[in-house]
N, CA, C and O of each residue as an XYZ file, in Angstrom:
512
protein
N       0.779     -1.251     -0.026
C       0.030      0.012      0.037
C       0.887      1.240      0.080
O       1.810      1.326      0.890
N       0.581      2.266     -0.838
C       1.228      3.424     -0.923
C       1.226      4.343      0.553
O       0.237      4.381      1.285
N       2.441      5.029      0.830
C       2.375      5.705      2.170
C       1.661      6.995      1.806
O       1.496      7.295      0.624
N       1.253      7.733      2.762
C       0.689      8.990      2.707
C       1.554      9.918      2.043
O       1.057     10.809      1.353
N       2.944      9.795      2.191
C       3.772     10.758      1.596
C       3.743     10.748      0.026
O       4.081     11.732     -0.633
N       3.330      9.611     -0.505
C       3.276      9.437     -2.040
C       2.094     10.008     -2.512
O       1.910     10.008     -3.729
N       1.133     10.569     -1.651
C      -0.088     11.014     -2.358
C       0.160     12.421     -2.751
O       1.020     13.133     -2.233
N      -0.825     12.856     -3.909
C      -0.788     14.195     -4.472
C      -1.313     15.075     -3.463
O      -1.963     14.663     -2.503
N      -1.014     16.386     -3.689
C      -1.491     17.487     -2.604
C      -3.108     17.522     -2.518
O      -3.673     17.953     -1.513
N      -3.784     17.056     -3.606
C      -5.186     17.189     -3.508
C      -5.897     16.095     -2.988
O      -7.106     16.034     -3.211
N      -5.283     15.132     -2.266
C      -5.782     14.066     -1.431
C      -6.447     14.749     -0.187
O      -5.897     15.745      0.283
N      -7.631     14.255      0.385
C      -8.188     14.675      1.493
C      -8.796     13.498      2.264
O      -9.327     12.529      1.723
N      -8.663     13.684      3.588
C      -9.527     12.701      4.396
C     -10.822     13.331      4.568
O     -10.871     14.478      5.013
N     -12.025     12.609      4.216
C     -13.330     13.214      4.312
C     -14.074     12.326      5.296
O     -14.049     11.097      5.226
N     -14.777     13.055      6.271
C     -15.661     12.343      7.193
C     -17.096     12.624      6.882
O     -17.466     13.791      6.749
N     -17.946     11.597      6.755
C     -19.350     11.594      6.408
C     -20.072     11.038      7.612
O     -19.700      9.955      8.064
N     -21.106     11.713      8.184
C     -21.797     11.311      9.266
C     -23.295     11.175      8.856
O     -23.775     11.957      8.036
N     -24.005     10.219      9.407
C     -25.347     10.074      9.139
C     -26.140     11.221      9.449
O     -26.183     11.678     10.591
N     -26.884     11.796      8.314
C     -28.038     12.927      8.626
C     -29.167     12.363      9.166
O     -29.322     11.166      9.406
N     -30.141     13.465      9.397
C     -31.306     13.121     10.049
C     -32.257     12.221      9.214
O     -32.500     12.578      8.062
N     -32.732     11.256      9.627
C     -33.649     10.257      8.769
C     -34.423      9.615      9.723
O     -34.167      9.661     10.926
N     -35.457      8.956      9.186
C     -36.386      8.075     10.122
C     -35.534      7.211     10.908
O     -34.633      6.511     10.447
N     -35.917      7.313     12.287
C     -35.365      6.373     13.177
C     -33.978      7.150     13.773
O     -33.462      6.618     14.755
N     -33.469      8.140     13.338
C     -32.393      9.061     13.680
C     -32.704     10.521     13.494
O     -32.165     11.221     12.637
N     -33.687     10.971     14.430
C     -34.178     12.456     14.127
C     -33.106     13.382     14.228
O     -33.151     14.391     13.525
N     -32.070     13.176     15.058
C     -30.910     14.090     15.104
C     -29.696     13.710     14.417
O     -28.656     14.285     14.736
N     -29.680     12.737     13.434
C     -28.587     12.020     12.731
C     -27.977     11.141     13.718
O     -28.548     10.754     14.738
N     -26.694     10.819     13.339
C     -25.878      9.911     14.215
C     -24.548     10.101     14.046
O     -24.070      9.728     12.975
N     -23.724     10.675     14.986
C     -22.479     10.905     14.845
C     -21.598      9.551     15.037
O     -20.392      9.587     14.793
N     -22.123      8.556     15.407
C     -21.559      7.279     15.545
C     -21.763      6.210     14.277
O     -21.444      5.024     14.358
N     -22.292      6.772     13.205
C     -22.409      6.209     11.984
C     -22.086      6.995     10.851
O     -22.682      8.041     10.593
N     -21.003      6.452     10.045
C     -20.607      7.247      8.944
C     -19.457      6.457      8.234
O     -19.244      5.262      8.437
N     -18.742      7.245      7.382
C     -17.575      6.918      6.760
C     -16.391      7.859      6.800
O     -16.571      9.070      6.927
N     -15.269      7.364      6.701
C     -14.036      8.006      6.512
C     -13.384      7.584      5.185
O     -13.016      6.439      4.925
N     -13.294      8.599      4.423
C     -12.832      8.293      3.007
C     -11.455      9.041      2.667
O     -11.312     10.208      3.030
N     -10.578      8.459      2.064
C      -9.283      9.051      1.568
C      -9.434      9.004      0.186
O      -9.537      7.941     -0.425
N      -9.455     10.340     -0.453
C      -9.730     10.389     -2.003
C      -9.254     11.841     -2.394
O      -9.332     12.847     -1.689
N      -8.722     11.727     -3.729
C      -8.427     13.170     -4.315
C      -9.643     14.070     -4.736
O     -10.577     13.651     -5.420
N      -9.539     15.296     -4.275
C     -10.693     16.090     -4.482
C     -10.149     17.284     -5.569
O      -8.968     17.634     -5.583
N     -11.069     17.798     -6.379
C     -10.678     18.992     -7.232
C     -10.766     20.176     -6.261
O     -11.122     20.092     -5.086
N     -10.391     21.306     -6.914
C     -10.295     22.584     -6.125
C     -11.818     22.833     -5.705
O     -12.001     23.441     -4.650
N     -12.797     22.461     -6.360
C     -14.222     22.697     -5.963
C     -14.748     21.579     -4.923
O     -15.851     21.654     -4.382
N     -13.964     20.688     -4.743
C     -14.259     19.610     -3.691
C     -15.033     18.471     -4.337
O     -15.767     17.768     -3.642
N     -14.889     18.257     -5.694
C     -15.483     17.140     -6.306
C     -14.400     15.916     -6.434
O     -13.203     16.188     -6.520
N     -14.803     14.724     -6.442
C     -13.937     13.515     -6.678
C     -13.267     14.014     -7.793
O     -13.830     14.728     -8.622
N     -12.008     13.655     -7.866
C     -11.106     13.913     -9.016
C     -10.794     12.538     -9.699
O      -9.950     11.761     -9.253
N     -11.604     12.286    -10.906
C     -11.529     11.179    -11.462
C     -10.057     10.518    -12.042
O      -9.671      9.354    -11.932
N      -9.355     11.711    -12.715
C      -8.067     11.559    -13.235
C      -7.053     11.224    -12.300
O      -6.198     10.382    -12.574
N      -7.091     11.872    -11.130
C      -6.160     11.585    -10.034
C      -6.457     10.128     -9.518
O      -5.526      9.356     -9.294
N      -7.830      9.751     -9.323
C      -8.113      8.466     -8.794
C      -7.662      7.544     -9.712
O      -7.130      6.553     -9.213
N      -7.735      7.598    -11.134
C      -7.037      6.543    -11.998
C      -5.636      6.347    -11.811
O      -5.181      5.238    -12.091
N      -4.795      7.337    -11.338
C      -3.506      7.142    -11.150
C      -3.123      6.680     -9.767
O      -2.014      6.198     -9.536
N      -4.116      6.843     -8.793
C      -3.879      6.334     -7.399
C      -4.980      5.582     -6.859
O      -5.386      5.863     -5.731
N      -5.526      4.637     -7.543
C      -6.603      3.864     -7.261
C      -6.466      3.055     -5.764
O      -7.382      2.963     -4.946
N      -5.196      2.533     -5.621
C      -4.856      1.735     -4.514
C      -4.875      2.508     -3.158
O      -4.988      1.985     -2.049
N      -4.729      4.000     -3.458
C      -4.745      4.757     -2.304
C      -6.070      5.181     -1.705
O      -6.242      5.485     -0.525
N      -7.097      5.163     -2.776
C      -8.283      5.552     -2.497
C      -9.191      4.653     -1.538
O      -9.819      3.675     -1.944
N      -9.183      5.091     -0.249
C      -9.773      3.886      0.630
C     -11.183      4.513      1.335
O     -11.447      5.711      1.239
N     -11.929      3.695      1.951
C     -13.163      3.985      2.782
C     -13.169      3.065      3.873
O     -12.732      1.922      3.740
N     -13.656      3.512      4.983
C     -13.950      2.952      6.251
C     -15.278      3.194      6.632
O     -15.639      4.352      6.844
N     -16.057      2.244      6.747
C     -17.467      2.309      7.232
C     -17.546      2.083      8.681
O     -17.085      1.014      9.081
N     -18.087      2.958      9.606
C     -18.127      2.676     11.076
C     -19.652      2.806     11.475
O     -20.375      3.631     10.915
N     -20.093      1.992     12.427
C     -21.374      2.041     12.973
C     -21.235      1.289     14.369
O     -20.599      0.270     14.636
N     -21.974      2.052     15.129
C     -21.982      1.501     16.575
C     -22.495     -0.002     16.603
O     -23.419     -0.350     15.869
N     -21.892     -0.843     17.436
C     -22.331     -2.204     17.384
C     -21.875     -3.116     16.401
O     -22.188     -4.305     16.471
N     -21.055     -2.601     15.353
C     -20.701     -3.287     14.215
C     -19.144     -3.123     14.138
O     -18.590     -2.110     14.563
N     -18.454     -4.190     13.563
C     -17.091     -3.929     13.158
C     -16.974     -2.917     11.988
O     -17.860     -2.777     11.145
N     -15.851     -2.249     12.002
C     -15.713     -1.392     10.962
C     -15.407     -2.166      9.581
O     -14.720     -3.186      9.541
N     -15.969     -1.591      8.511
C     -15.594     -2.203      7.282
C     -14.704     -1.301      6.503
O     -14.986     -0.125      6.273
N     -13.456     -1.984      6.047
C     -12.619     -1.148      5.244
C     -12.632     -1.595      3.810
O     -12.785     -2.790      3.556
N     -12.480     -0.694      2.848
C     -12.534     -1.023      1.490
C     -11.891      0.147      0.644
O     -11.136      1.006      1.099
N     -12.332      0.031     -0.706
C     -11.833      0.950     -1.658
C     -12.915      1.813     -2.355
O     -14.073      1.423     -2.506
N     -12.466      2.972     -2.752
C     -13.337      3.824     -3.579
C     -13.153      3.309     -4.900
O     -12.023      3.146     -5.360
N     -14.288      3.018     -5.597
C     -14.093      2.386     -6.913
C     -15.126      3.192     -7.952
O     -16.045      3.912     -7.562
N     -14.806      2.939     -9.299
C     -15.815      3.637    -10.209
C     -16.187      2.569    -11.321
O     -15.369      1.836    -11.877
N     -17.377      2.597    -11.525
C     -17.904      1.706    -12.667
C     -17.706      2.410    -14.007
O     -17.623      3.635    -14.104
N     -17.633      1.516    -15.086
C     -17.287      1.990    -16.452
C     -18.117      3.201    -16.861
O     -17.647      4.045    -17.625
N     -19.443      3.299    -16.320
C     -20.238      4.438    -16.758
C     -19.859      5.734    -15.892
O     -20.264      6.844    -16.236
N     -19.242      5.585    -15.008
C     -18.743      6.769    -14.207
C     -19.213      6.768    -12.675
O     -18.848      7.627    -11.872
N     -20.130      5.621    -12.343
C     -20.782      5.843    -11.041
C     -19.651      5.224    -10.022
O     -18.927      4.258    -10.263
N     -19.676      5.976     -8.888
C     -18.767      5.791     -7.899
C     -19.420      4.827     -6.691
O     -20.596      4.941     -6.345
N     -18.561      3.935     -6.144
C     -19.114      3.067     -5.057
C     -18.013      2.809     -4.261
O     -16.844      3.064     -4.549
N     -18.497      2.206     -3.078
C     -17.507      1.650     -2.059
C     -17.517      0.087     -2.162
O     -18.557     -0.572     -2.169
N     -16.304     -0.420     -2.239
C     -16.206     -1.875     -2.289
C     -15.441     -2.463     -1.340
O     -14.254     -2.160     -1.211
N     -16.070     -3.403     -0.546
C     -15.284     -3.953      0.636
C     -14.858     -5.287      0.376
O     -13.871     -5.683      0.995
N     -15.475     -6.118     -0.498
C     -14.896     -7.494     -0.746
C     -15.245     -7.948     -2.123
O     -16.089     -7.308     -2.751
N     -14.720     -8.907     -2.607
C     -14.807     -9.501     -3.881
C     -16.435     -9.803     -4.242
O     -17.265    -10.342     -3.509
N     -16.602     -9.319     -5.509
C     -18.122     -9.447     -5.869
C     -18.728     -8.077     -5.566
O     -18.067     -7.166     -5.068
N     -20.174     -7.965     -5.930
C     -20.922     -6.780     -5.686
C     -21.943     -6.936     -4.679
O     -22.800     -6.052     -4.664
N     -22.033     -7.809     -3.887
C     -23.169     -8.103     -2.958
C     -22.934     -7.026     -1.714
O     -23.881     -6.612     -1.044
N     -21.618     -6.642     -1.497
C     -21.599     -5.690     -0.298
C     -21.250     -4.311     -0.853
O     -20.830     -3.471     -0.056
N     -21.374     -4.018     -2.054
C     -20.935     -2.593     -2.727
C     -22.183     -1.701     -2.145
O     -23.369     -1.987     -1.983
N     -21.423     -0.487     -1.893
C     -22.434      0.697     -1.410
C     -22.284      1.749     -2.703
O     -21.212      2.254     -3.036
N     -23.361      1.945     -3.260
C     -23.334      2.843     -4.415
C     -23.647      4.428     -3.927
O     -24.601      4.724     -3.207
N     -22.804      5.252     -4.378
C     -23.091      6.601     -4.106
C     -24.055      7.206     -5.126
O     -23.924      6.899     -6.311
N     -24.939      7.979     -4.768
C     -25.778      8.637     -5.617
C     -25.184     10.031     -6.319
O     -25.097     11.053     -5.637
N     -24.853     10.018     -7.469
C     -24.259     11.087     -8.180
C     -23.079     11.628     -7.434
O     -22.872     12.840     -7.485
N     -22.175     10.741     -6.653
C     -20.983     11.236     -5.996
C     -20.174     12.045     -6.898
O     -19.525     12.986     -6.442
N     -20.157     11.761     -8.130
C     -19.226     12.456     -9.168
C     -19.481     13.988     -9.250
O     -18.585     14.797     -9.491
N     -20.859     14.332     -9.015
C     -21.226     15.699     -9.123
C     -21.304     16.473     -7.625
O     -21.476     17.690     -7.565
N     -21.178     15.750     -6.595
C     -21.371     16.169     -5.406
C     -20.115     16.761     -4.884
O     -19.010     16.324     -5.204
N     -20.305     17.827     -4.024
C     -19.025     18.498     -3.421
C     -18.902     18.123     -2.059
O     -19.768     18.234     -1.191
N     -17.486     17.564     -1.916
C     -17.223     17.236     -0.548
C     -16.637     18.373      0.160
O     -15.424     18.502      0.322
N     -17.554     19.226      0.594
C     -17.243     20.306      1.517
C     -18.070     20.327      2.615
O     -19.250     19.984      2.550
N     -17.418     20.783      3.822
C     -17.980     20.652      5.267
C     -19.442     21.358      5.052
O     -19.610     22.476      4.564
N     -20.384     20.542      5.483
C     -21.776     21.004      5.710
C     -22.670     20.540      4.371
O     -23.888     20.715      4.396
N     -22.080     19.992      3.300
C     -22.750     19.556      2.296
C     -23.232     18.112      2.663
O     -22.804     17.478      3.627
N     -24.263     17.631      1.694
C     -24.771     16.316      2.008
C     -24.643     15.393      0.699
O     -24.797     15.855     -0.432
N     -24.371     14.159      0.936
C     -24.243     13.109     -0.106
C     -25.205     11.913      0.314
O     -25.482     11.672      1.489
N     -25.679     11.199     -0.763
C     -26.313      9.950     -0.482
C     -25.625      8.745     -0.911
O     -24.937      8.654     -1.928
N     -25.858      7.819     -0.058
C     -25.272      6.348     -0.319
C     -26.244      5.261     -0.125
O     -26.932      5.234      0.896
N     -26.348      4.321     -1.083
C     -27.262      3.295     -0.993
C     -26.684      2.174     -0.484
O     -25.705      1.677     -1.039
N     -27.277      1.605      0.733
C     -26.795      0.567      1.490
C     -27.918     -0.559      1.775
O     -28.951     -0.293      2.390
N     -27.664     -1.646      1.347
C     -28.673     -2.812      1.512
C     -30.020     -2.428      0.843
O     -31.095     -2.821      1.297
N     -29.906     -1.594     -0.325
C     -31.135     -1.375     -1.129
C     -31.807     -0.015     -0.458
O     -32.859      0.406     -0.939
N     -31.303      0.537      0.448
C     -32.122      1.698      0.905
C     -31.001      3.000      0.911
O     -29.840      2.811      1.276
N     -31.413      4.122      0.535
C     -30.664      5.254      0.347
C     -30.636      5.862      1.698
O     -31.647      5.916      2.398
N     -29.313      6.387      2.123
C     -29.149      7.090      3.366
C     -28.266      8.395      2.977
O     -27.355      8.456      2.152
N     -28.765      9.365      3.757
C     -27.996     10.773      3.530
C     -27.054     10.984      4.660
O     -27.367     10.725      5.822
N     -25.705     11.538      4.247
C     -24.722     11.754      5.134
C     -24.337     13.250      4.860
O     -24.475     13.831      3.784
N     -23.856     13.743      5.961
C     -23.447     15.207      5.873
C     -21.954     15.124      5.967
O     -21.444     14.308      6.735
N     -21.179     15.972      5.180
C     -19.935     16.025      5.180
C     -19.431     16.835      6.368
O     -19.643     18.047      6.417
N     -18.768     16.191      7.327
C     -18.607     16.697      8.693
C     -17.191     17.415      8.757
O     -16.984     18.393      9.476
N     -16.216     16.821      7.918
C     -14.792     17.256      7.853
C     -14.165     17.012      6.704
O     -14.417     15.941      6.153
N     -13.313     17.840      6.147
C     -12.426     17.695      4.966
C     -11.031     18.156      5.391
O     -10.827     19.320      5.734
N     -10.108     17.255      5.363
C      -8.681     17.671      5.577
C      -7.473     17.092      4.994
O      -7.564     15.980      4.474
N      -6.455     17.647      5.013
C      -5.215     16.802      4.365
C      -4.863     15.737      5.341
O      -4.922     15.847      6.566
N      -4.477     14.661      4.640
C      -4.004     13.491      5.514
C      -2.755     13.843      6.087
O      -2.175     13.054      6.834
């Protein structure tokens, strides 16, 4: 695995936390994702940098009462971004228009997990 010093300057650690939804009226700071990915100056996923550094683009899903899942940020041929934790697509979590979303503190992104869409707020974006 490449070291952090080998990453380009536009790589960022992004923390996503579950936003308000049914069953979580105040959101949940104990459920979310930590993602390491290259972002453009506007805060969007940088597909060109991702192509050159796929092995460095990681995601960790955390949730109270469950073991963390660690996987990769991947992209399908049509451009759809997803989180991949194991071989095959049964555990994949698809991002809803992640290529157009801005990973800027306070913004919202949606991720499909187990057939249901969940919204997450960008809680933090920082250099690794």
